[in-house]
C-alpha positions in Angstrom: -57.9 37.8 50.1 -55.0 36.3 48.3 -51.5 36.7 49.7 -49.7 36.2 46.3 -50.9 38.6 43.5 -49.9 39.2 39.9 -48.3 42.4 41.1 -45.8 40.3 43.1 -45.0 38.3 39.9 -44.7 41.5 37.8 -42.2 42.9 40.4 -40.3 39.6 40.3 -40.0 39.6 36.6 -39.1 43.3 36.5 -36.1 42.7 38.8 -32.7 43.1 37.3 -31.3 40.5 39.7 -31.4 37.2 37.9 -31.4 35.4 41.2 -34.3 37.4 42.6 -37.0 35.5 44.5 -40.5 35.9 45.7 -40.3 35.0 49.4 -42.5 35.0 52.4 -40.5 37.3 54.8 -41.8 37.6 58.3 -45.2 36.5 57.1 -45.5 38.9 54.1 -44.6 38.3 50.4 -41.7 40.3 49.1 -39.4 40.3 46.1 -35.8 40.1 47.3 -32.4 39.9 45.7 -30.5 36.7 45.4 -28.4 37.3 48.5 -31.5 37.4 50.7 -33.1 34.4 48.9 -30.0 32.4 49.6 -30.5 33.1 53.3 -33.7 31.1 53.1 -32.5 29.0 56.0 -33.5 31.8 58.3 -36.7 31.1 60.3 -38.5 34.1 58.9 -37.8 33.5 55.1 -39.5 31.0 52.9 -38.8 31.0 49.1 -42.0 30.8 47.2 -40.5 31.0 43.6 -37.6 32.5 41.8 -37.5 34.8 38.8 -35.9 32.1 36.7 -38.6 29.6 37.6 -41.4 32.0 36.6 -39.6 32.8 33.3 -39.2 29.0 32.6 -42.8 28.3 33.3 -44.4 31.3 31.6 -41.8 32.4 29.1 -40.8 36.0 28.8 -44.0 37.0 26.9 -46.3 36.1 29.8 -49.6 38.0 29.7 -51.7 39.2 32.6 -54.0 36.1 32.5 -51.1 33.7 32.8 -49.6 35.7 35.7 -53.0 35.7 37.4 -53.3 31.9 37.1 -49.7 31.4 38.4 -50.4 33.8 41.3 -53.5 31.8 42.2 -51.6 28.5 42.1 -48.8 29.9 44.3 -51.3 31.3 46.7 -53.1 28.0 47.0 -49.8 26.1 47.5 -48.8 28.6 50.2 -52.1 28.3 51.9 -51.9 24.5 51.9 -48.6 24.7 53.8 -50.7 26.1 56.7 -47.7 28.1 58.0 -49.8 31.2 58.7 -52.3 29.4 60.9 -55.0 29.6 58.1 
């Protein structure tokens, strides 16, 4: 079962906070405001991607297929870090 889904990316893109980020927070993906993302030095926070990075990669007219592919790539990258003991 994937950890990062297109729903996470939809939530990230829907954020009104330009600095919002998709993070791994205490082992779970979450969309957080820029203030929380800036605190990524904390042991339980890992920034996966930012709203601006997703917009830059997919453009604002991203469709569901593009979001699905990006979610899969992010999920594979996260899995390759082996931080969850997987």
